[in-house]
Gaussian input, Z-matrix of N, CA and C with variables (Angstrom, degrees):
# hf/3-21g

backbone

0 1
 N
 C     1     B1
 C     2     B2     1     A1
 N     3     B3     2     A2     1     D1
 C     4     B4     3     A3     2     D2
 C     5     B5     4     A4     3     D3
 N     6     B6     5     A5     4     D4
 C     7     B7     6     A6     5     D5
 C     8     B8     7     A7     6     D6
 N     9     B9     8     A8     7     D7
 C    10    B10     9     A9     8     D8
 C    11    B11    10    A10     9     D9
 N    12    B12    11    A11    10    D10
 C    13    B13    12    A12    11    D11
 C    14    B14    13    A13    12    D12
 N    15    B15    14    A14    13    D13
 C    16    B16    15    A15    14    D14
 C    17    B17    16    A16    15    D15
 N    18    B18    17    A17    16    D16
 C    19    B19    18    A18    17    D17
 C    20    B20    19    A19    18    D18
 N    21    B21    20    A20    19    D19
 C    22    B22    21    A21    20    D20
 C    23    B23    22    A22    21    D21
 N    24    B24    23    A23    22    D22
 C    25    B25    24    A24    23    D23
 C    26    B26    25    A25    24    D24
 N    27    B27    26    A26    25    D25
 C    28    B28    27    A27    26    D26
 C    29    B29    28    A28    27    D27
 N    30    B30    29    A29    28    D28
 C    31    B31    30    A30    29    D29
 C    32    B32    31    A31    30    D30
 N    33    B33    32    A32    31    D31
 C    34    B34    33    A33    32    D32
 C    35    B35    34    A34    33    D33
 N    36    B36    35    A35    34    D34
 C    37    B37    36    A36    35    D35
 C    38    B38    37    A37    36    D36
 N    39    B39    38    A38    37    D37
 C    40    B40    39    A39    38    D38
 C    41    B41    40    A40    39    D39
 N    42    B42    41    A41    40    D40
 C    43    B43    42    A42    41    D41
 C    44    B44    43    A43    42    D42
 N    45    B45    44    A44    43    D43
 C    46    B46    45    A45    44    D44
 C    47    B47    46    A46    45    D45
 N    48    B48    47    A47    46    D46
 C    49    B49    48    A48    47    D47
 C    50    B50    49    A49    48    D48
 N    51    B51    50    A50    49    D49
 C    52    B52    51    A51    50    D50
 C    53    B53    52    A52    51    D51
 N    54    B54    53    A53    52    D52
 C    55    B55    54    A54    53    D53
 C    56    B56    55    A55    54    D54
 N    57    B57    56    A56    55    D55
 C    58    B58    57    A57    56    D56
 C    59    B59    58    A58    57    D57
 N    60    B60    59    A59    58    D58
 C    61    B61    60    A60    59    D59
 C    62    B62    61    A61    60    D60
 N    63    B63    62    A62    61    D61
 C    64    B64    63    A63    62    D62
 C    65    B65    64    A64    63    D63
 N    66    B66    65    A65    64    D64
 C    67    B67    66    A66    65    D65
 C    68    B68    67    A67    66    D66
 N    69    B69    68    A68    67    D67
 C    70    B70    69    A69    68    D68
 C    71    B71    70    A70    69    D69
 N    72    B72    71    A71    70    D70
 C    73    B73    72    A72    71    D71
 C    74    B74    73    A73    72    D72
 N    75    B75    74    A74    73    D73
 C    76    B76    75    A75    74    D74
 C    77    B77    76    A76    75    D75
 N    78    B78    77    A77    76    D76
 C    79    B79    78    A78    77    D77
 C    80    B80    79    A79    78    D78
 N    81    B81    80    A80    79    D79
 C    82    B82    81    A81    80    D80
 C    83    B83    82    A82    81    D81
 N    84    B84    83    A83    82    D82
 C    85    B85    84    A84    83    D83
 C    86    B86    85    A85    84    D84
 N    87    B87    86    A86    85    D85
 C    88    B88    87    A87    86    D86
 C    89    B89    88    A88    87    D87
 N    90    B90    89    A89    88    D88
 C    91    B91    90    A90    89    D89
 C    92    B92    91    A91    90    D90
 N    93    B93    92    A92    91    D91
 C    94    B94    93    A93    92    D92
 C    95    B95    94    A94    93    D93
 N    96    B96    95    A95    94    D94
 C    97    B97    96    A96    95    D95
 C    98    B98    97    A97    96    D96
 N    99    B99    98    A98    97    D97
 C   100   B100    99    A99    98    D98
 C   101   B101   100   A100    99    D99
 N   102   B102   101   A101   100   D100
 C   103   B103   102   A102   101   D101
 C   104   B104   103   A103   102   D102
 N   105   B105   104   A104   103   D103
 C   106   B106   105   A105   104   D104
 C   107   B107   106   A106   105   D105
 N   108   B108   107   A107   106   D106
 C   109   B109   108   A108   107   D107
 C   110   B110   109   A109   108   D108
 N   111   B111   110   A110   109   D109
 C   112   B112   111   A111   110   D110
 C   113   B113   112   A112   111   D111
 N   114   B114   113   A113   112   D112
 C   115   B115   114   A114   113   D113
 C   116   B116   115   A115   114   D114
 N   117   B117   116   A116   115   D115
 C   118   B118   117   A117   116   D116
 C   119   B119   118   A118   117   D117
 N   120   B120   119   A119   118   D118
 C   121   B121   120   A120   119   D119
 C   122   B122   121   A121   120   D120
 N   123   B123   122   A122   121   D121
 C   124   B124   123   A123   122   D122
 C   125   B125   124   A124   123   D123
 N   126   B126   125   A125   124   D124
 C   127   B127   126   A126   125   D125
 C   128   B128   127   A127   126   D126
 N   129   B129   128   A128   127   D127
 C   130   B130   129   A129   128   D128
 C   131   B131   130   A130   129   D129
 N   132   B132   131   A131   130   D130
 C   133   B133   132   A132   131   D131
 C   134   B134   133   A133   132   D132
 N   135   B135   134   A134   133   D133
 C   136   B136   135   A135   134   D134
 C   137   B137   136   A136   135   D135
 N   138   B138   137   A137   136   D136
 C   139   B139   138   A138   137   D137
 C   140   B140   139   A139   138   D138
 N   141   B141   140   A140   139   D139
 C   142   B142   141   A141   140   D140
 C   143   B143   142   A142   141   D141
 N   144   B144   143   A143   142   D142
 C   145   B145   144   A144   143   D143
 C   146   B146   145   A145   144   D144
 N   147   B147   146   A146   145   D145
 C   148   B148   147   A147   146   D146
 C   149   B149   148   A148   147   D147
 N   150   B150   149   A149   148   D148
 C   151   B151   150   A150   149   D149
 C   152   B152   151   A151   150   D150
 N   153   B153   152   A152   151   D151
 C   154   B154   153   A153   152   D152
 C   155   B155   154   A154   153   D153
 N   156   B156   155   A155   154   D154
 C   157   B157   156   A156   155   D155
 C   158   B158   157   A157   156   D156
 N   159   B159   158   A158   157   D157
 C   160   B160   159   A159   158   D158
 C   161   B161   160   A160   159   D159
 N   162   B162   161   A161   160   D160
 C   163   B163   162   A162   161   D161
 C   164   B164   163   A163   162   D162
 N   165   B165   164   A164   163   D163
 C   166   B166   165   A165   164   D164
 C   167   B167   166   A166   165   D165
 N   168   B168   167   A167   166   D166
 C   169   B169   168   A168   167   D167
 C   170   B170   169   A169   168   D168
 N   171   B171   170   A170   169   D169
 C   172   B172   171   A171   170   D170
 C   173   B173   172   A172   171   D171
 N   174   B174   173   A173   172   D172
 C   175   B175   174   A174   173   D173
 C   176   B176   175   A175   174   D174
 N   177   B177   176   A176   175   D175
 C   178   B178   177   A177   176   D176
 C   179   B179   178   A178   177   D177
 N   180   B180   179   A179   178   D178
 C   181   B181   180   A180   179   D179
 C   182   B182   181   A181   180   D180
 N   183   B183   182   A182   181   D181
 C   184   B184   183   A183   182   D182
 C   185   B185   184   A184   183   D183
 N   186   B186   185   A185   184   D184
 C   187   B187   186   A186   185   D185
 C   188   B188   187   A187   186   D186
 N   189   B189   188   A188   187   D187
 C   190   B190   189   A189   188   D188
 C   191   B191   190   A190   189   D189
 N   192   B192   191   A191   190   D190
 C   193   B193   192   A192   191   D191
 C   194   B194   193   A193   192   D192
 N   195   B195   194   A194   193   D193
 C   196   B196   195   A195   194   D194
 C   197   B197   196   A196   195   D195
 N   198   B198   197   A197   196   D196
 C   199   B199   198   A198   197   D197
 C   200   B200   199   A199   198   D198
 N   201   B201   200   A200   199   D199
 C   202   B202   201   A201   200   D200
 C   203   B203   202   A202   201   D201
 N   204   B204   203   A203   202   D202
 C   205   B205   204   A204   203   D203
 C   206   B206   205   A205   204   D204
 N   207   B207   206   A206   205   D205
 C   208   B208   207   A207   206   D206
 C   209   B209   208   A208   207   D207
 N   210   B210   209   A209   208   D208
 C   211   B211   210   A210   209   D209
 C   212   B212   211   A211   210   D210
 N   213   B213   212   A212   211   D211
 C   214   B214   213   A213   212   D212
 C   215   B215   214   A214   213   D213
 N   216   B216   215   A215   214   D214
 C   217   B217   216   A216   215   D215
 C   218   B218   217   A217   216   D216
 N   219   B219   218   A218   217   D217
 C   220   B220   219   A219   218   D218
 C   221   B221   220   A220   219   D219
 N   222   B222   221   A221   220   D220
 C   223   B223   222   A222   221   D221
 C   224   B224   223   A223   222   D222
 N   225   B225   224   A224   223   D223
 C   226   B226   225   A225   224   D224
 C   227   B227   226   A226   225   D225
 N   228   B228   227   A227   226   D226
 C   229   B229   228   A228   227   D227
 C   230   B230   229   A229   228   D228
 N   231   B231   230   A230   229   D229
 C   232   B232   231   A231   230   D230
 C   233   B233   232   A232   231   D231
 N   234   B234   233   A233   232   D232
 C   235   B235   234   A234   233   D233
 C   236   B236   235   A235   234   D234
 N   237   B237   236   A236   235   D235
 C   238   B238   237   A237   236   D236
 C   239   B239   238   A238   237   D237
 N   240   B240   239   A239   238   D238
 C   241   B241   240   A240   239   D239
 C   242   B242   241   A241   240   D240
 N   243   B243   242   A242   241   D241
 C   244   B244   243   A243   242   D242
 C   245   B245   244   A244   243   D243
 N   246   B246   245   A245   244   D244
 C   247   B247   246   A246   245   D245
 C   248   B248   247   A247   246   D246
 N   249   B249   248   A248   247   D247
 C   250   B250   249   A249   248   D248
 C   251   B251   250   A250   249   D249
 N   252   B252   251   A251   250   D250
 C   253   B253   252   A252   251   D251
 C   254   B254   253   A253   252   D252
 N   255   B255   254   A254   253   D253
 C   256   B256   255   A255   254   D254
 C   257   B257   256   A256   255   D255
 N   258   B258   257   A257   256   D256
 C   259   B259   258   A258   257   D257
 C   260   B260   259   A259   258   D258
 N   261   B261   260   A260   259   D259
 C   262   B262   261   A261   260   D260
 C   263   B263   262   A262   261   D261
 N   264   B264   263   A263   262   D262
 C   265   B265   264   A264   263   D263
 C   266   B266   265   A265   264   D264
 N   267   B267   266   A266   265   D265
 C   268   B268   267   A267   266   D266
 C   269   B269   268   A268   267   D267
 N   270   B270   269   A269   268   D268
 C   271   B271   270   A270   269   D269
 C   272   B272   271   A271   270   D270
 N   273   B273   272   A272   271   D271
 C   274   B274   273   A273   272   D272
 C   275   B275   274   A274   273   D273
 N   276   B276   275   A275   274   D274
 C   277   B277   276   A276   275   D275
 C   278   B278   277   A277   276   D276
 N   279   B279   278   A278   277   D277
 C   280   B280   279   A279   278   D278
 C   281   B281   280   A280   279   D279
 N   282   B282   281   A281   280   D280
 C   283   B283   282   A282   281   D281
 C   284   B284   283   A283   282   D282

   B1=1.4384
   B2=1.5299
   B3=1.3140
   B4=1.4684
   B5=1.5229
   B6=1.3342
   B7=1.4586
   B8=1.5354
   B9=1.3122
   B10=1.4608
   B11=1.5244
   B12=1.3189
   B13=1.4635
   B14=1.5282
   B15=1.3213
   B16=1.4668
   B17=1.5304
   B18=1.3240
   B19=1.4644
   B20=1.5254
   B21=1.3252
   B22=1.4596
   B23=1.5244
   B24=1.3173
   B25=1.4750
   B26=1.5258
   B27=1.3209
   B28=1.4606
   B29=1.5187
   B30=1.3213
   B31=1.4576
   B32=1.5240
   B33=1.3385
   B34=1.4611
   B35=1.5273
   B36=1.3174
   B37=1.4600
   B38=1.5272
   B39=1.3255
   B40=1.4610
   B41=1.5258
   B42=1.3305
   B43=1.4618
   B44=1.5265
   B45=1.3225
   B46=1.4605
   B47=1.5194
   B48=1.3248
   B49=1.4594
   B50=1.5335
   B51=1.3316
   B52=1.4656
   B53=1.5279
   B54=1.3176
   B55=1.4646
   B56=1.5254
   B57=1.3150
   B58=1.4645
   B59=1.5240
   B60=1.3310
   B61=1.4646
   B62=1.5315
   B63=1.3294
   B64=1.4699
   B65=1.5216
   B66=1.3278
   B67=1.4633
   B68=1.5249
   B69=1.3157
   B70=1.4630
   B71=1.5189
   B72=1.3102
   B73=1.4693
   B74=1.5244
   B75=1.3155
   B76=1.4656
   B77=1.5203
   B78=1.3210
   B79=1.4606
   B80=1.5129
   B81=1.3154
   B82=1.4596
   B83=1.5240
   B84=1.3183
   B85=1.4612
   B86=1.5290
   B87=1.3131
   B88=1.4697
   B89=1.5249
   B90=1.3224
   B91=1.4638
   B92=1.5213
   B93=1.3152
   B94=1.4599
   B95=1.5319
   B96=1.3136
   B97=1.4660
   B98=1.5278
   B99=1.3209
   B100=1.4633
   B101=1.5262
   B102=1.3283
   B103=1.4686
   B104=1.5211
   B105=1.3369
   B106=1.4708
   B107=1.5343
   B108=1.3197
   B109=1.4677
   B110=1.5248
   B111=1.3245
   B112=1.4734
   B113=1.5261
   B114=1.3331
   B115=1.4675
   B116=1.5268
   B117=1.3205
   B118=1.4660
   B119=1.5271
   B120=1.3286
   B121=1.4602
   B122=1.5248
   B123=1.3336
   B124=1.4647
   B125=1.5309
   B126=1.3068
   B127=1.4594
   B128=1.5256
   B129=1.3240
   B130=1.4654
   B131=1.5178
   B132=1.3346
   B133=1.4632
   B134=1.5227
   B135=1.3269
   B136=1.4673
   B137=1.5257
   B138=1.3121
   B139=1.4662
   B140=1.5278
   B141=1.3122
   B142=1.4685
   B143=1.5226
   B144=1.3040
   B145=1.4641
   B146=1.5300
   B147=1.3054
   B148=1.4673
   B149=1.5187
   B150=1.3285
   B151=1.4618
   B152=1.5272
   B153=1.3282
   B154=1.4645
   B155=1.5279
   B156=1.3035
   B157=1.4627
   B158=1.5335
   B159=1.3173
   B160=1.4693
   B161=1.5147
   B162=1.3146
   B163=1.4706
   B164=1.5297
   B165=1.3328
   B166=1.4631
   B167=1.5249
   B168=1.3236
   B169=1.4636
   B170=1.5275
   B171=1.3160
   B172=1.4641
   B173=1.5232
   B174=1.3347
   B175=1.4674
   B176=1.5248
   B177=1.3153
   B178=1.4618
   B179=1.5309
   B180=1.3416
   B181=1.4742
   B182=1.5286
   B183=1.3293
   B184=1.4689
   B185=1.5209
   B186=1.3353
   B187=1.4615
   B188=1.5288
   B189=1.3176
   B190=1.4609
   B191=1.5261
   B192=1.3202
   B193=1.4646
   B194=1.5211
   B195=1.3278
   B196=1.4719
   B197=1.5249
   B198=1.3195
   B199=1.4592
   B200=1.5242
   B201=1.3145
   B202=1.4629
   B203=1.5293
   B204=1.3217
   B205=1.4694
   B206=1.5240
   B207=1.3244
   B208=1.4696
   B209=1.5311
   B210=1.3305
   B211=1.4690
   B212=1.5197
   B213=1.3156
   B214=1.4645
   B215=1.5299
   B216=1.3167
   B217=1.4658
   B218=1.5272
   B219=1.3331
   B220=1.4646
   B221=1.5289
   B222=1.3264
   B223=1.4570
   B224=1.5185
   B225=1.3175
   B226=1.4645
   B227=1.5294
   B228=1.3245
   B229=1.4565
   B230=1.5218
   B231=1.3215
   B232=1.4705
   B233=1.5242
   B234=1.3266
   B235=1.4635
   B236=1.5251
   B237=1.3250
   B238=1.4595
   B239=1.5216
   B240=1.3216
   B241=1.4576
   B242=1.5274
   B243=1.3365
   B244=1.4762
   B245=1.5283
   B246=1.3167
   B247=1.4626
   B248=1.5307
   B249=1.3241
   B250=1.4619
   B251=1.5267
   B252=1.3377
   B253=1.4647
   B254=1.5281
   B255=1.3260
   B256=1.4594
   B257=1.5300
   B258=1.3245
   B259=1.4579
   B260=1.5232
   B261=1.3235
   B262=1.4585
   B263=1.5302
   B264=1.3270
   B265=1.4646
   B266=1.5178
   B267=1.3226
   B268=1.4678
   B269=1.5164
   B270=1.3327
   B271=1.4565
   B272=1.5244
   B273=1.3276
   B274=1.4683
   B275=1.5222
   B276=1.3298
   B277=1.4597
   B278=1.5163
   B279=1.3017
   B280=1.4651
   B281=1.5193
   B282=1.3318
   B283=1.4743
   B284=1.5053
   A1=110.24
   A2=116.96
   A3=120.68
   A4=111.06
   A5=116.64
   A6=120.39
   A7=110.07
   A8=116.11
   A9=121.23
   A10=110.90
   A11=116.09
   A12=120.56
   A13=111.42
   A14=117.33
   A15=119.19
   A16=111.36
   A17=117.41
   A18=120.83
   A19=111.53
   A20=116.48
   A21=120.82
   A22=113.35
   A23=117.41
   A24=123.26
   A25=112.12
   A26=115.14
   A27=121.61
   A28=107.46
   A29=115.94
   A30=120.79
   A31=114.77
   A32=118.29
   A33=119.30
   A34=110.80
   A35=115.03
   A36=120.12
   A37=110.73
   A38=116.78
   A39=120.45
   A40=110.96
   A41=117.17
   A42=120.59
   A43=109.98
   A44=117.43
   A45=121.44
   A46=110.36
   A47=116.92
   A48=122.06
   A49=110.65
   A50=117.12
   A51=120.58
   A52=111.15
   A53=117.20
   A54=121.13
   A55=110.55
   A56=117.10
   A57=120.86
   A58=110.34
   A59=116.95
   A60=121.24
   A61=110.63
   A62=117.43
   A63=121.07
   A64=110.26
   A65=118.23
   A66=120.64
   A67=111.16
   A68=117.17
   A69=120.97
   A70=112.54
   A71=116.42
   A72=120.60
   A73=110.50
   A74=116.82
   A75=120.89
   A76=111.83
   A77=117.58
   A78=120.46
   A79=112.26
   A80=115.92
   A81=120.71
   A82=110.86
   A83=116.69
   A84=121.16
   A85=111.74
   A86=117.53
   A87=120.71
   A88=110.98
   A89=117.11
   A90=119.43
   A91=111.16
   A92=116.64
   A93=121.13
   A94=110.94
   A95=117.63
   A96=121.57
   A97=113.19
   A98=117.53
   A99=119.30
   A100=111.94
   A101=117.70
   A102=121.07
   A103=112.99
   A104=118.61
   A105=119.13
   A106=113.53
   A107=117.40
   A108=119.84
   A109=109.48
   A110=117.24
   A111=121.88
   A112=109.76
   A113=116.49
   A114=120.58
   A115=111.35
   A116=117.31
   A117=121.44
   A118=111.01
   A119=116.65
   A120=120.91
   A121=112.24
   A122=116.33
   A123=122.94
   A124=112.34
   A125=116.47
   A126=121.99
   A127=107.42
   A128=116.45
   A129=120.65
   A130=110.63
   A131=114.87
   A132=120.59
   A133=112.28
   A134=117.58
   A135=120.19
   A136=111.11
   A137=116.32
   A138=121.12
   A139=106.40
   A140=116.10
   A141=121.24
   A142=113.47
   A143=117.66
   A144=120.05
   A145=110.62
   A146=116.06
   A147=120.47
   A148=111.07
   A149=116.25
   A150=120.75
   A151=111.18
   A152=116.92
   A153=119.74
   A154=112.63
   A155=117.55
   A156=120.27
   A157=110.09
   A158=116.27
   A159=120.36
   A160=110.99
   A161=116.61
   A162=120.35
   A163=110.15
   A164=116.32
   A165=119.98
   A166=111.08
   A167=116.70
   A168=120.65
   A169=112.22
   A170=117.31
   A171=121.12
   A172=110.72
   A173=117.31
   A174=120.99
   A175=111.22
   A176=118.37
   A177=121.10
   A178=113.11
   A179=120.01
   A180=117.85
   A181=112.93
   A182=117.00
   A183=119.52
   A184=109.30
   A185=116.92
   A186=121.24
   A187=110.99
   A188=116.74
   A189=120.47
   A190=111.28
   A191=116.00
   A192=120.38
   A193=110.88
   A194=116.07
   A195=120.25
   A196=111.16
   A197=117.13
   A198=120.87
   A199=110.80
   A200=116.70
   A201=119.87
   A202=111.93
   A203=117.30
   A204=120.43
   A205=110.73
   A206=117.13
   A207=121.17
   A208=109.84
   A209=117.02
   A210=120.28
   A211=110.75
   A212=117.36
   A213=121.16
   A214=110.45
   A215=116.41
   A216=120.97
   A217=110.79
   A218=116.80
   A219=121.07
   A220=113.17
   A221=117.67
   A222=120.77
   A223=114.29
   A224=117.38
   A225=121.93
   A226=111.63
   A227=116.90
   A228=120.54
   A229=112.14
   A230=118.38
   A231=120.24
   A232=111.30
   A233=118.09
   A234=121.02
   A235=110.13
   A236=116.74
   A237=120.23
   A238=112.42
   A239=118.17
   A240=119.97
   A241=109.61
   A242=117.30
   A243=120.82
   A244=109.96
   A245=116.97
   A246=122.60
   A247=110.26
   A248=116.57
   A249=122.81
   A250=110.98
   A251=117.50
   A252=121.09
   A253=111.08
   A254=116.64
   A255=120.17
   A256=110.49
   A257=116.65
   A258=120.55
   A259=110.80
   A260=117.75
   A261=120.91
   A262=111.32
   A263=117.51
   A264=120.14
   A265=110.69
   A266=116.77
   A267=120.13
   A268=111.46
   A269=116.74
   A270=121.02
   A271=112.06
   A272=116.36
   A273=124.25
   A274=113.57
   A275=117.59
   A276=121.07
   A277=106.57
   A278=117.55
   A279=121.25
   A280=109.75
   A281=115.87
   A282=120.72
   A283=109.27
   D1=-40.41
   D2=179.74
   D3=-65.27
   D4=-35.87
   D5=179.07
   D6=-64.58
   D7=-40.97
   D8=177.64
   D9=-64.32
   D10=-44.15
   D11=-179.97
   D12=-63.60
   D13=-40.73
   D14=-179.21
   D15=-72.49
   D16=-34.51
   D17=-179.37
   D18=-64.02
   D19=-38.57
   D20=-177.26
   D21=-103.11
   D22=11.61
   D23=179.11
   D24=56.20
   D25=45.69
   D26=178.15
   D27=-94.06
   D28=131.81
   D29=-171.97
   D30=-89.28
   D31=-27.04
   D32=-175.81
   D33=-147.57
   D34=165.15
   D35=176.37
   D36=-65.24
   D37=-34.37
   D38=178.77
   D39=-64.61
   D40=-39.98
   D41=177.16
   D42=-64.33
   D43=-41.71
   D44=176.83
   D45=-60.39
   D46=-42.95
   D47=178.11
   D48=-60.19
   D49=-45.00
   D50=179.25
   D51=-63.16
   D52=-38.95
   D53=-179.67
   D54=-65.21
   D55=-42.67
   D56=177.85
   D57=-63.35
   D58=-41.73
   D59=178.27
   D60=-63.11
   D61=-42.09
   D62=179.27
   D63=-61.18
   D64=-45.22
   D65=177.95
   D66=-61.33
   D67=-42.47
   D68=-179.76
   D69=-63.42
   D70=-48.64
   D71=-179.87
   D72=-64.21
   D73=-42.00
   D74=-177.03
   D75=-63.97
   D76=-45.54
   D77=179.56
   D78=-61.85
   D79=-45.05
   D80=179.33
   D81=-64.03
   D82=-45.63
   D83=-178.65
   D84=-64.65
   D85=-40.42
   D86=-179.61
   D87=-63.40
   D88=-43.00
   D89=178.14
   D90=-68.22
   D91=-38.42
   D92=178.76
   D93=-63.54
   D94=-42.37
   D95=-178.97
   D96=-75.11
   D97=-24.99
   D98=-178.36
   D99=-72.14
   D100=-25.90
   D101=179.58
   D102=-58.17
   D103=-53.83
   D104=178.34
   D105=-62.31
   D106=-31.57
   D107=178.13
   D108=-67.27
   D109=-43.32
   D110=176.58
   D111=-60.37
   D112=-44.36
   D113=178.76
   D114=-63.49
   D115=-39.40
   D116=179.99
   D117=-59.39
   D118=-41.23
   D119=179.65
   D120=-85.53
   D121=3.36
   D122=176.66
   D123=55.92
   D124=44.49
   D125=178.14
   D126=-95.34
   D127=121.65
   D128=-177.04
   D129=-108.69
   D130=167.05
   D131=-179.62
   D132=-77.90
   D133=-1.91
   D134=179.62
   D135=-60.18
   D136=-42.82
   D137=175.32
   D138=-98.62
   D139=87.97
   D140=-171.16
   D141=-57.52
   D142=-45.52
   D143=-178.11
   D144=-61.40
   D145=-46.81
   D146=178.56
   D147=-62.34
   D148=-42.71
   D149=-178.56
   D150=-61.67
   D151=-52.63
   D152=-175.97
   D153=-70.96
   D154=-34.82
   D155=175.79
   D156=-65.75
   D157=-44.71
   D158=177.09
   D159=-63.08
   D160=-41.45
   D161=-179.65
   D162=-61.10
   D163=-44.28
   D164=178.49
   D165=-62.39
   D166=-46.44
   D167=-178.16
   D168=-66.34
   D169=-25.95
   D170=177.35
   D171=-83.93
   D172=-41.60
   D173=-177.17
   D174=-66.53
   D175=-38.39
   D176=-174.51
   D177=-56.41
   D178=-54.44
   D179=179.51
   D180=-69.02
   D181=-32.40
   D182=176.96
   D183=-63.28
   D184=-43.15
   D185=-179.56
   D186=-61.90
   D187=-45.60
   D188=-178.38
   D189=-62.13
   D190=-42.88
   D191=179.27
   D192=-65.79
   D193=-47.91
   D194=-180.00
   D195=-61.79
   D196=-37.70
   D197=-178.80
   D198=-58.61
   D199=-46.85
   D200=-178.91
   D201=-70.20
   D202=-37.37
   D203=179.69
   D204=-67.62
   D205=-47.74
   D206=-179.72
   D207=-65.59
   D208=-39.13
   D209=177.83
   D210=-61.86
   D211=-39.74
   D212=177.44
   D213=-62.08
   D214=-43.32
   D215=179.91
   D216=-61.38
   D217=-38.67
   D218=-179.00
   D219=-86.93
   D220=1.03
   D221=177.78
   D222=76.94
   D223=23.55
   D224=-179.16
   D225=-119.51
   D226=28.78
   D227=-175.94
   D228=-59.77
   D229=-43.67
   D230=-176.36
   D231=-63.36
   D232=-39.14
   D233=177.38
   D234=-62.44
   D235=-47.70
   D236=-176.32
   D237=-75.26
   D238=-25.39
   D239=174.90
   D240=-65.30
   D241=-42.41
   D242=175.16
   D243=-62.47
   D244=-43.63
   D245=178.71
   D246=-60.90
   D247=-44.55
   D248=-179.92
   D249=-61.49
   D250=-46.83
   D251=-179.95
   D252=-62.95
   D253=-40.03
   D254=178.94
   D255=-64.08
   D256=-40.52
   D257=179.73
   D258=-66.46
   D259=-40.60
   D260=179.68
   D261=-65.87
   D262=-35.20
   D263=176.64
   D264=-64.28
   D265=-36.96
   D266=178.03
   D267=-65.56
   D268=-31.62
   D269=177.64
   D270=-90.05
   D271=6.65
   D272=176.92
   D273=69.96
   D274=24.25
   D275=170.20
   D276=-91.84
   D277=128.57
   D278=-177.65
   D279=-110.63
   D280=148.99
   D281=175.09
   D282=-89.54

């Protein structure tokens, strides 16, 4: 646990707990919100490749937005902003 905390510059167990909660809420919320968006565009599971590709492309920006909003609510915005920038660099998006 200490190795994890030092790797991500986490100061306390409570902060680690909040970070885990933020990830959990964000993932659930992103999947929950992507359903109505898929329905709005009338994308069905009949064309599986189209459905899952569309679902991924819709979930990704929803997840990123929700992550920062939920992190702000939990008071961990600065941690997740660093996480967000690192993830965008991996996907070759530059600020």
